[in-house]
C-alpha positions in Angstrom: -27.6 -38.0 -12.4 -25.0 -39.9 -10.9 -21.4 -38.3 -11.3 -23.1 -35.0 -11.9 -20.7 -32.2 -10.6 -22.8 -30.0 -8.3 -23.0 -26.0 -9.2 -21.9 -23.8 -6.3 -23.3 -20.3 -6.5 -21.0 -17.9 -4.2 -23.0 -15.7 -1.8 -21.4 -12.3 -3.3 -23.0 -13.4 -6.8 -26.2 -14.1 -5.3 -26.2 -10.7 -3.5 -25.2 -8.8 -6.7 -28.2 -10.6 -8.5 -30.6 -9.9 -6.1 -29.6 -6.1 -6.0 -30.1 -6.0 -10.0 -33.3 -7.7 -9.5 -34.6 -5.4 -7.0 -33.3 -2.1 -8.5 -33.7 -3.0 -12.2 -30.6 -1.1 -12.8 -26.8 -1.9 -12.9 -25.6 1.2 -11.9 -27.9 1.5 -8.9 -27.1 -2.2 -7.7 -23.4 -1.9 -7.9 -23.5 1.7 -5.8 -25.4 -0.5 -3.3 -22.9 -3.4 -3.1 -19.7 -1.7 -3.9 -18.9 -2.7 -7.4 -18.7 -0.8 -10.7 -21.2 -1.1 -13.3 -18.9 -3.4 -15.3 -18.2 -5.4 -12.2 -21.9 -6.1 -12.0 -22.3 -7.1 -15.8 -19.3 -9.5 -15.3 -20.8 -11.1 -12.3 -24.5 -11.3 -14.1 -22.9 -13.1 -17.2 -20.8 -15.6 -15.4 -23.9 -16.5 -13.3 -25.9 -17.0 -16.4 -23.0 -18.9 -18.0 -22.8 -21.2 -14.9 -26.5 -21.9 -14.7 -26.8 -22.2 -18.6 -29.9 -19.9 -18.1 -30.9 -16.3 -18.8 -32.0 -14.7 -15.5 -32.7 -11.1 -17.0 -34.3 -10.1 -20.2 -32.5 -6.9 -21.5 -33.5 -4.1 -23.9 -32.0 -0.6 -24.3 -34.9 0.7 -22.0 -35.8 -2.1 -19.7 -34.5 -4.8 -17.5 -37.0 -7.5 -16.3 -36.7 -11.1 -14.7 -37.1 -14.2 -17.0 -39.2 -17.2 -15.8 -35.7 -18.7 -14.4 -34.8 -15.3 -12.7 -37.8 -15.3 -10.7 -37.4 -18.7 -9.3 -33.5 -17.7 -8.5 -34.8 -14.5 -6.7 -36.9 -16.3 -4.5 -34.1 -18.7 -3.6 -31.5 -16.1 -3.4 -33.4 -14.0 -0.7 -33.9 -16.9 1.5 -30.3 -18.0 1.3 -28.8 -14.6 1.7 -31.2 -13.9 4.7 -30.0 -17.2 6.4 -26.6 -16.6 5.5 -26.3 -13.2 7.0 -28.0 -14.0 10.1 -25.7 -17.1 10.7 -22.6 -14.4 10.0 -24.4 -11.8 12.5 -25.0 -14.2 15.4 -21.7 -15.9 15.0 -19.1 -12.9 14.4 -21.0 -9.9 15.9 -18.0 -7.6 16.8 -17.2 -7.0 20.7 -15.0 -4.1 19.5 -16.4 -0.5 20.2 -14.9 2.9 19.9 -14.8 6.1 18.0 -12.8 6.3 14.8 -12.2 9.8 13.1 -11.7 9.3 9.5 -10.8 12.3 7.1 -11.4 11.0 3.4 -10.4 12.9 0.4 -13.5 14.5 -1.6 -12.8 12.5 -5.0 -12.2 9.1 -3.2 -14.9 6.7 -4.6 -17.7 9.3 -4.7 -20.5 7.1 -6.0 -19.5 4.1 -3.9 -18.3 5.5 -0.4 -21.6 6.0 1.3 -22.7 2.6 0.5 -19.4 1.3 2.0 -19.7 3.5 5.0 -23.3 2.2 5.4 -22.5 -1.3 5.4 -19.5 -0.8 7.6 -21.9 0.5 10.1 -24.1 -2.3 10.0 -21.3 -5.0 10.2 -19.8 -3.0 13.3 -22.7 -1.2 15.0 -20.4 -0.5 18.2 -18.0 1.4 16.1 -18.7 5.0 15.9 -17.4 6.5 12.6 -16.9 10.3 12.6 -16.3 10.9 8.8 -14.9 14.3 7.3 -14.5 14.7 3.6 -13.0 17.5 1.8 -10.3 18.3 -0.3 -6.9 17.1 0.7 -5.8 20.4 1.5 -7.1 20.6 5.0 -7.0 16.7 6.0 -3.4 16.3 6.5 -3.1 19.6 8.8 -6.1 18.1 10.9 -4.5 14.8 10.9 -1.2 16.2 12.3 -2.9 18.2 14.9 -4.5 14.9 16.1 -8.0 16.0 14.9 -8.2 12.8 12.6 -7.1 9.2 13.6 -6.5 8.3 9.9 -6.7 9.9 6.5 -7.5 8.4 2.8 -5.9 10.9 0.3 -3.4 11.6 -2.2 0.2 11.5 -1.5 0.6 15.4 -2.4 4.2 15.2 -1.8 3.8 14.0 2.0 6.9 12.9 3.6 4.8 11.0 6.0 4.8 7.3 6.1 1.7 6.1 4.1 -0.1 2.9 2.8 -1.0 2.4 -0.8 -4.8 1.8 -1.1 -5.5 2.0 -4.7 -4.3 3.3 -8.0 -7.0 4.8 -10.4 -6.6 6.4 -13.8 -7.2 10.0 -14.2 -9.5 10.8 -17.0 -10.9 13.9 -19.0 -14.5 13.9 -18.2 -17.1 15.7 -20.4 -21.2 15.6 -20.5 -22.8 12.8 -21.7 -24.5 15.2 -24.1 -21.2 16.7 -25.5 -21.0 16.6 -29.2 -18.2 15.2 -31.5 -16.2 18.3 -30.9 -15.2 20.8 -28.3 -14.1 24.4 -28.3 -10.6 25.2 -29.9 -10.3 27.0 -26.3 -10.9 24.3 -23.9 -13.4 25.4 -21.1 -12.1 23.9 -17.7 -14.2 22.9 -14.7 -11.7 22.5 -11.9 -11.2 22.8 -8.1 -9.2 25.3 -6.7 -5.3 25.5 -6.1 -3.3 23.7 -4.8 -5.7 20.8 -6.1 -3.2 18.4 -7.8 -5.8 17.4 -10.3 -5.9 21.2 -11.4 -2.2 21.2 -11.8 -2.2 18.1 -13.9 -4.6 19.3 -16.1 -2.9 22.6 -17.0 0.6 21.0 -17.0 -0.4 18.5 -19.5 -2.6 20.9 -21.7 0.2 23.1 -21.9 2.8 20.5 -23.0 0.7 20.1 -26.2 0.2 23.6 -26.8 -3.8 23.3 -26.2 -5.4 26.6 -25.2 -7.5 26.5 -22.3 -9.8 28.9 -20.0 -11.3 28.2 -16.5 -15.0 28.5 -16.7 -16.0 27.1 -13.0 -14.0 26.5 -10.0 -15.8 23.8 -7.5 -15.0 23.2 -4.1 -16.3 19.6 -4.1 -16.5 16.7 -6.8 -20.1 16.9 -6.8 -20.1 20.7 -7.9 -17.6 19.6 -10.4 -19.6 16.6 -11.6 -22.9 19.0 -11.7 -21.0 21.5 -13.8 -19.8 19.2 -16.5 -23.1 17.4 -16.5 -24.7 20.8 -17.4 -22.1 21.2 -20.4 -20.2 24.0 -18.9 -16.8 22.4 -19.9 -14.4 19.5 -19.2 -12.7 18.4 -16.2 -9.9 15.9 -14.9 -11.2 13.3 -12.4 -10.4 9.7 -11.2 -12.1 7.3 -13.5 -14.4 6.0 -10.3 -15.9 9.6 -10.0 -17.4 8.7 -13.4 -21.6 9.0 -13.0 -24.6 9.1 -14.9 -24.5 12.0 -17.4 -20.7 11.9 -17.6 -18.6 9.8 -19.7 -14.7 9.8 -20.6 -13.6 11.9 -23.3 -13.3 9.6 -26.5 -9.8 9.7 -28.4 -10.8 11.7 -31.3 -10.9 14.8 -29.2 -7.1 14.4 -29.0 -6.7 15.5 -25.2 -3.4 14.5 -23.5 -2.9 11.4 -21.8 -3.2 11.7 -17.9 -1.5 9.6 -15.0 -2.3 7.2 -12.6 -3.5 8.7 -9.4 -2.4 7.2 -6.0 -4.7 7.0 -3.2 -2.9 6.4 0.2 -3.6 5.8 3.9 -2.2 8.0 6.5 -2.3 6.5 10.0 -0.2 7.0 13.1 1.4 3.9 13.9 1.8 4.6 17.7 -1.8 5.3 17.8 -3.0 2.1 15.8 -5.7 0.1 17.5 -8.3 -2.6 16.9 -11.1 0.1 15.8 -8.7 1.2 13.1 -7.5 -2.0 11.9 -11.5 -3.2 11.4 -12.1 0.0 9.3 -8.8 -0.3 7.1 -9.2 -4.3 6.7 -12.8 -3.6 5.7 -12.0 -0.7 3.4 -9.0 -2.6 1.7 -11.5 -5.4 1.1 -14.0 -3.4 -0.6 -11.5 -1.8 -2.8 -10.3 -5.5 -3.8 -13.9 -6.2 -4.9 -13.8 -3.3 -7.4 -11.0 -5.0 -9.2 -12.5 -8.2 -9.5 
């Protein structure tokens, strides 16, 4: 029709649609492309609104493509393949080198592997040597020159830093937890001097809630597993929520928790192109999460 305004579909939306179509799972698709489940849902809803057509049939247990969705998937695969090949040929980076990166254990634990994998594919000549652990050991290693950059909490550091993101801290419980919890709260926490442990205990003490530590884990994964199993509740960044976990509902009357600031430490005297590529990529991935 003359005068009809063309509909443009952006590459990120098509990539999101393709991942959902192939995984049949919003959470898995989000992990693959660095989006939260809510972010994936928003993109698919906007896509359907833009096309004025449903691309997925959704039930409580199943997700399947509609007739229109199957047509779109065929086109999306070909468009993305051509797009990615063009980008690869025209922008293949010449930069190479080693970058030693320290990442605090609870920095986007469900999304980080996918982010690092995609960085490796985009910059194949940059060798990432990644170390993850509690923040306790990262800063000393950085100060000794064993790490080139560190992503961590501020933890009272006097060093110069660059804020990457802020995330709400939440009380996390098992998805199977019933509507009530014991009067003496069973806590699943990381060892001292973990700031989350300090925040949990201080905020409970302020409101005179009784508590006891039932499990001490040395990694986010161990904390998540213990909470999933119903051993108790914990304090984690909202980005650490995964299948089998949920945020404690308001009726449990747990104290409100502060925001957690994630920062980047890097020696400005040792800045180089390799580090700049990684930092720019990381910031872009974090920005995608807020869309």
